[in-house]
Residue, then its C-alpha position, 0 to 999 in steps of 0.5 A: m293961426k298965430k293969434l290962436i296959438l298965442l291965445l291958447m298958450p296960457l292954457m297949454l302952460i297951465g296944463c303942463g304943470d308937474d303937480d300930480g295931485d299928491n299932497n304928500d310931496t317929498a321932492f327936495d325943496p331948497n326953501e325947506p330942506l327937511i322935506g324928503s326921506w331920511e335914514l339914520i346913519t350914525e348915533d353917538h351917545y355921550l353916556v352909554e350904560n349897559g342895557n340901554f337901548t340905542a338906535c339900530i344901524e344895521e342892514g335890513y333894520p333902517n330907521v327912517i323918517e319921511f317929511f312931507a310938504n303938507g306938514t306931516y311925517n311918517d317914521h319907523w324906528w328900531e332899537c337894539r340892546e346889547n345883552s351881557d352875553g354880547s348878543v343883541t336884542m332887536n326891538d321894533t318900536g313901530a311906525t308913526e303915521g301922520g306926525i306933525w312938523k313945522q319950522v319955528g323961527e329961524g332956519g333949522n328950528y323945528l317942532i316935530s311931534d306925534p299927536n298919538e303920544d300921551e304927551p306930544n313933544e312941544e320942544i323946539i329942536y335944531l337940526e344942523f344941515n350940511n352945505d348941500f342938504s344931503q345930511f342933517s344932525f340932531d344933538n339932544g344933549e344925550y346923543i348926536s344922530t346924523f341922518e342922510r337924504q335917501 
């Protein structure tokens, strides 16, 4: 009986894996800290001109991006514009499904692009993660955005 159990052990271990067959896995991977769901929590602009759109950071209007292990992402963005009377205009910029991301070169350098755009992004950006990978920030020279893992 003991020999039979030892012979069946490899088969039992193979059957006990945690893969549920979902190719869009968003579980945290310390080797690729970008994978997961992120929400924009701050956006600081260097130059703010009256009437320009900025990201909305309001309850109920989350700007979110979700990176998957298969190299794709989905996102949804809201923009706000402060009007001359002090009111705010909300603009749902819509969602991206099936965007593409990949790490390029050293850690933190990524190419993130939406293949549905007329001119897909080909600029490599640097995302600076904090020590426990629960936040990252992005500085494009016009504004700094900080995202928090959800």
